[in-house]
C-alpha positions, 0 to 999 in steps of 0.5 A: 546077047553075044551077037549084040556085043560082037556087033558093037566091037571095033577093030581098034578096040583092044581085047581087054576092053572088049572083054570088059565091055562084054562083062558089063553088058552081061551083068547089066542084063542079068540084073534085068533078068532077075529084077535086081535094083539097078542101084545094086550095080554101085557096089559091083565095081569095087566088089569085083576088084576086091574079090578078083584081084588077079583078073584084069577084066575085074580091075577094069570093070566100071559100071555103076547105076548110071552106066548100067542104066545107059547100057540097058536103055540106050544100047541093048534095048534098041538093038533087041527092039530092032531085031524084034521088029525085023522078025515081025516084018518078015514072018507071021505073029500074034498080038495080045493086049490088056488094060490096067484096072486102075480108074485114073486118067491114064491107063496102061495097055501093054502090047505083047507078041508071039513069034517063031524063033530058033527057040520055038514060039516065044513071047516078047514085049512090044510096047506099053501103050498109054491112053489118057483123057476122057477117052481113056480105056475106050476101044478107039483109044486102045486100038489107035495106040496099037495101030500107032505102034505097028505102023510106027515100026512099019510092021504090016497088019497082014502078018498078024494072024491072031489077037488075044484079049479078055472078054469085055465088050470093049474088046469083043463087041460086034461093033465099035470094039477092038475086034471090029477095028482089027478086022477092018485092018485084016479080016483074016485075023483070028480074035480069041477071048480069054479062055481062063475067064470062060472056064472060071465063069463056067465052073462057078456057074456049074457049082451054082446050078448044082446048088440051085443058086443063081450065078452072080459075080463075087464082089471084091471089098476095097478098104478105100471104098467105104461102102463096098464091104456091105455089098460084098457080104450080101453077094457072098451070102447069096451064093454061099452054098455054091462058094462052099461047094467050090472051095471044098472041092478044090485041091489048089495049094495057094495060100489064099485058096487054103485060107478060103477053103478053111473059112468055108469049111468052118460052120461059124463063117455061115454065122459071122456073115449074117451078123455083119449083114445085120450091122453094116447098114447102120454104119453105111447109112452113117457113112453116107452122111460124110459123102454128101456133096452139100454142106451138112455140118449142121446135121452132124451132132444130131446124126452122131447121137442117132448113130450111137443110139442105134448101136446101143439099141442092139445090145442095151436095154431101152431103159439104160439110155432112154431116160438118161444122157448118152454120156452117162450110160455105163456100157459095161454094166451087166444090168444095162445089157440085153441077154444073148438071145435078145441081141440086135443081130437079126433073126437070120443070124440067130436062126442060123446059129441055132440050126447049126448047133442043133445039127451038131456042127457047132458045139455049145462052147462055140455058141457062147464064144460067138455071143461073147465076141458079138457083144464085144464087137458091139461094146467097142463100136459106139464112139463116145457121145459129144 
């Protein structure tokens, strides 16, 4: 940074002005380094003047957000980019890129490089490749962006010795991939897939083999994807033994891992999952009605009532709503409700609960609490009939 400041000095510039400019640049880059909002710089000039009244530099310091932004984007960034490009043109380097996970019309593909410096091997950001349109995220679009960046700075492909990408086929496929296109530019480039993904998948596969379970990817539920919860629960149940073994054997201290470990160590989790598996299809089938492309308003009244009847049948006696209107059914009346052992939560849920209780993993009090919670969930589920 001092080299940048020295390079911008003028022989006519007074020493005080030079020192003040140096302070403004140092503060601006400190804010970037620590990810401090640039709006904070609006408070620094008056703050320095008040805190350091005997400092001529502090009294002359004047760099609010507009000037600070200009220092970063118009002065320091071009200088650092020029220095980086010079190094890439003069010595070997490696590339790394990955794509954002969004599904929009535009994707971000940051391009970073590793080079040798006086500090050792360092990693630097080169460009934020943006791909858009129907070809967004394809191997051709991503490679063309990489090529545009390198050739735009006159960086020779001959200096590139390695490329790091994840293991998707768009990156590492034998044909029509980023790898195949990069090797066309320089056959000597070593293309490396992500070892973390490989180790992660191998570890999960090992737990599946140990538990005699077929390896499957764990599906993530997104609250904005209404039908994903049912799929995620089903997938977790299919690899439940392997996941339990995995989380019980880990010593990871991250909060998320600790929560997951606690859940998989709780025997009631093995009961809750089949409980949700038993109920979610009813909600998913009703949800699909609202996702039809064709008008279906004429079906809504009948489907809503059918949905309510399905939910009622899981915890109410048939006589409670078969011969009377849905609007007049008293959900809280104990005479209308099914006993715990007859709740419509599937045999899998009940048999799992019985097995764990008989094995001593779940005490009788927790069995009672589960049925109470399950009944409470069902009582809250049906919307009011209209």
